[in-house]
N, C-alpha and C positions, 0 to 999 in steps of 0.2 A: 348655540348662540352665547357669546362670551356674557359674564356676568359683570357689572361694574359697581362700585361701591356709591350709596346714594350720598350726595352733599350734605353732611349734618351740620351744616351752616344755616340749612332752611329750620326755623323754630318749629315748624308744626309737627316734626318727628321727636317723640320723646326718646330720651337715651336709654338704650337696654343695658342690664347688668350683666354680671358674668363677662363671658367671653363672646357675646353675641354682636353682631353689626348688620346695619341697614344694607341691603344690595337692590340694585334696581333689576327685576325679573322682566321677562317678556310682557307682562302683563300690569307691571307697575311695581310699586315697594314690597319687599318682603325681608324676612330676617333669617340671617344664617348663624350658625355657631362656627366661629373659627376653629375651634377644637375638632368638630367634626369634618369641616371642610376639606382637611386632608386626608380623609378616610372614605367619605360617602359622599356623592351628590346629594343635595337635600335642600327643602325649603320650609319655611313656617310662614304662610301666607296672610295677607291683611284682606279687608274687605274689598280691595281693588281686584281681586280675583273673584269674578262674579258668579260666585255659587249660590244659588238659592236651595232651599229645602224643600224634599218630595219631589212633586210632580215638575217643579219650575227650574229643576237643574239644569244648566246650560251645557250641553256637551261641549261645546267648542272651547269653554273654559278648562276642562277636564283634559281635553286633546293638548291646550296650550300648556297645561302643568306637565303632562306626561313628555310632551317633547323636549319641555325645558331640562326634565330629568335624563334626556336621553334614550328613551323608550317609547315605542307605540302604545296607543290608547287600551288596545286589548292586553298590555302588558302592565297596566297600572292597576294593582290590587285595591280594591274598595270592600271593605266589610259592610255587614247589617250590624251596627252597634248596639249593645243592649244593657250598658252599665254593668258590665261583670269582669271576668278576668279569663275568660275562654280564649284559647290560643288557635290561629290558623296559622298553619305551616305551608307557605306558598312555594311553590314549584312549578315546573313547566307544564304539569297538568292539572294546575288550579290557579290562572292568571287572574280571571275577573270575577269578582263576588258580588258584582252589582245585581246579579240575577235574582228574582224572587226566590229560588231553590238554594240559593247559597247559604253556608252555615252561618250563625251568628257567633260572632266573635268581637273582642275588643283589642286583642293583641295579635299582631302579625309578625313571622319571623321569617327570614329567607336568607340564603348566601348565594342566590341566583343573579348576577349582574344583568341579566334580561329582564328582571323585574322590578318594579318599584312599588314600595308600600306606601299606603295613605291610612290616615285617620282624619275625621271631621269632628271638630269641637265648636261651641258656643259657650264658654266660661270653663268646660272641662279642661283637664291639663292634657296637652300633647306631650309625649317623650318619645325621643327618637334615640336609639342606641346603635353603636357600631363598635365591632370587635376589631382592634387594631392588628390582630395576629392573622385570625381567619376571614375578615371580611365580612361575618355575617353581620345581619342587621336585623333591627326590630322597630315597629312603629306601635305606640301603646296610647290608648285613649282612656283616661281615668278621671271621673267625677268623683263625688263623695262615695257612692257605691262601689266604683272601681278601686279606690284608695282603701276604702274598707276591706274588701276583697284581696287587698295586697298585689294589684296589677302590675305595679314596677318589679316587685320581687319576682312574680310568677314570670315576668318577659325574660330577668336575667337567668332564671332557671331554665325556661325554655331554650334559649341559647346554648345554654351549658350540656342540655341533655340532647339536643338535634345536632349540634354542630361542634361540640367539643369546645366551647367557649369557657375561657377562664374570667371570672369576675373581674379580675385586676387587670384585664386587657379592654374592658369596656369603657368606651367614652360616651357620656350621656348629656343630652340636650334637651332642657325642659323650656317648651316656649310659652306663649302668652296664654293665661287663663284668669280666671278672676281671682283677686288678692285677698290676702287677710284683711285688708283695708276695707274690703265691701263684702265679704262672704259672710253675712249674719246667718246663722242657723239655730234651729230649736235646742233647747237644753237635752231633749232625749236623743238628739243624734249621737251622742258620747257612747251611749251603749253599744252602737255598732262596731265601735273600734277597740271594744274590751280585749280582742286577741292581740293588740298591738302594745309593746312594753313603752313606747315613746308617744302614745297618743296624749296623754295629759299635755304634754308641751304643743301640742298642734291646736288646741282650743283656747281663746282668749278666756278672763275671769270676768269679762262684763256681763252687765245684766242681760245683754242681748248677745250670747257667745259668737265669736267669729272663728271660722275654720281656716288655717294656714294650709292650703293644699301644697305650697312649694316646699315648705319646712318638710310636710309629711311624705312627700315625693323623694327628697333629698335623703331623708332618714332611712326611707325603704330601701333605697339603692346602696347605700352604706351598710345596712344590714345585710344585704344580699350579697357583699363583698366588692362593691365598685368602690374605688378610692375617692375619697370626699374632693380631692383636686382634680379629678378627670368628670365631675358632674358641675355641669354649668346652667344656671336657672336665669333666665332673661328677665324675670321679675317685673314684665308688663301686665297691668291690669286690664282684663278686656273690657270690664264694666266702666272703667275711668276714662277709655279713650273711644267714645262713641265714632269717631271720624274715621278711626282705623280697624277697629275691631268688631265684630259681632258679639253681643252678649244676650243670653236666654234670659239672665235675672233681669236685665235693663230693658229689653226690649219684647219679651214675651214668646208666646208660640209663633209667631211671625219672623222671629231672628233667622238671619242666614247662618252659614256655616264657614268657618276658616278651615284650612287644610294643612296638616303637617305630613311631608312626604319624604323618603329616603330610597336610595338604590344601592346595592352592593357593589363595591369596587373590589371584588375579591382577587387577593394577592397582595395587596399594597399593606404596608406597614410604616410605621413612625420612624 
């Protein structure tokens, strides 16, 4: 199904930063990163894709997402995310991670164009990576725990070790998450980031510190060797836009989930 641009004259849609644009997906509005679009089919969903959490998940919505990416439902990789930095390498023998026996992971990597990788978020940062030389891709879920564990850097290293990716060939799209405008954290949280030399700049100096996950993600990708010009951050805060995005911080345990998903288009180059 062809994807068309959303009419940005409609005032209800906030303007994303970076190289992001609104598109009309089969289920409604979605975000895409233009820099990634030439390399790998992908989406960052809004709450118009009706995915609930836990037992209320709608299989038809997952099927709609899979088909929009050009794969069947059984080829859409879904992980049991645990706020860490474990990597799952998806291949033809490991398509569906939705079963209870599936491994726990927050990073998926693949170079198989028959598969699509996905992560679910509700304030955490979704990061999609594509190697413009080999076609390998990654999907990353990183909240504060994943960021403290260096999930973005781990994903870059996983692409390098598994598929021979050079960090200089990676294009990154950082989707909607809670922004530094709204992410107040406790002062003790900083100790979890002591291993990161850039971490002091990720926290505001207010009485109630705020954590900038967008800057942290960008800094980690740059430290891993990704060129700053090849990192696009949409800078839309999930907390600030209740009509468009789910937010755990705003809505509590009943919050739904957004999805970021990507599929390899192996063999394409810039």
